[in-house]
C-alpha positions as CSV (number, residue, x, y, z in Angstrom):
1,M,117.9,54.1,87.2
2,D,117.6,50.7,85.4
3,L,114.2,50.4,83.8
4,N,112.8,47.3,82.1
5,L,111.8,49.1,79.0
6,D,109.9,46.1,77.6
7,L,107.3,46.6,80.4
8,I,106.6,50.2,79.4
9,N,107.1,49.9,75.6
10,D,104.3,47.3,75.0
11,W,100.9,48.9,75.8
12,D,99.3,45.8,77.2
13,K,102.3,44.9,79.3
14,W,102.4,48.5,80.6
15,K,98.7,48.4,81.6
16,E,99.2,45.0,83.3
17,T,102.3,46.2,85.2
18,L,100.4,49.4,86.3
19,S,97.4,47.3,87.3
20,R,99.7,45.1,89.5
21,A,101.3,48.2,91.1
22,V,97.8,49.6,91.9
23,S,96.7,46.3,93.4
24,I,99.9,46.1,95.6
25,G,99.3,49.7,96.7
26,E,95.7,48.8,97.7
27,K,96.8,45.6,99.5
28,V,99.4,47.5,101.6
29,G,96.7,50.0,102.6
30,L,97.6,53.0,100.5
31,S,94.7,55.4,100.1
32,D,93.3,56.3,96.7
33,D,94.9,59.7,97.1
34,S,98.3,58.2,97.9
35,I,98.0,55.9,94.8
36,K,97.1,58.9,92.7
37,D,100.0,61.0,94.1
38,I,102.4,58.2,93.3
39,G,100.9,57.9,89.8
40,I,101.4,61.6,89.2
41,K,105.1,61.4,90.3
42,I,105.6,58.4,88.0
43,G,103.9,60.2,85.1
44,E,106.1,63.2,85.7
45,F,109.2,61.0,85.7
46,L,108.2,59.1,82.5
47,S,107.2,62.4,80.8
48,S,110.6,63.8,81.5
49,N,112.8,60.8,81.0
50,V,111.2,58.2,78.6
51,D,110.4,58.6,75.0
52,P,107.2,56.7,74.3
53,D,107.5,53.9,71.8
54,N,103.8,53.4,71.0
55,H,101.0,55.7,70.0
56,E,99.0,55.2,73.2
57,Q,101.9,56.3,75.4
58,R,102.7,59.2,73.1
59,L,99.2,60.5,73.5
60,L,99.3,60.1,77.3
61,K,102.6,61.9,77.4
62,E,101.3,64.8,75.2
63,L,98.2,65.1,77.3
64,F,100.2,65.0,80.5
65,D,102.7,67.6,79.2
66,V,100.0,70.2,78.3
67,G,97.8,69.5,81.3
68,S,97.5,71.7,84.3
69,Q,98.0,70.1,87.7
70,K,94.3,69.4,88.0
71,E,94.2,67.9,84.5
72,R,97.2,65.7,85.3
73,E,95.4,64.5,88.4
74,A,92.3,63.8,86.4
75,L,94.3,61.9,83.7
76,T,96.1,59.9,86.4
77,N,92.8,59.0,88.0
78,M,91.4,57.9,84.7
79,I,94.5,55.8,84.0
80,I,94.2,54.1,87.4
81,K,90.5,53.5,86.8
82,M,91.3,52.0,83.4
83,V,93.9,49.6,84.6
84,H,91.8,48.7,87.7
85,H,88.8,48.0,85.5
86,N,90.8,45.7,83.2
87,H,92.3,43.7,86.1
């Protein structure tokens, strides 16, 4: 898979990209639960395949790695809320 790592290595670019993805999901009619489920899958992929390049993403990865499924869902919900609030 070819990832544009510039979009995920810079914290502000990462948040903006995620915000746009959430907005697109809402515009196409995805439910909040569907957006959360997709977010969890993306978090699992990133946690397994991408070494974070900044402190913020390193913290999110570490929290995601040690969290239970419910905690990962809660963390994903908070991230979605954060980027939605900043948009």
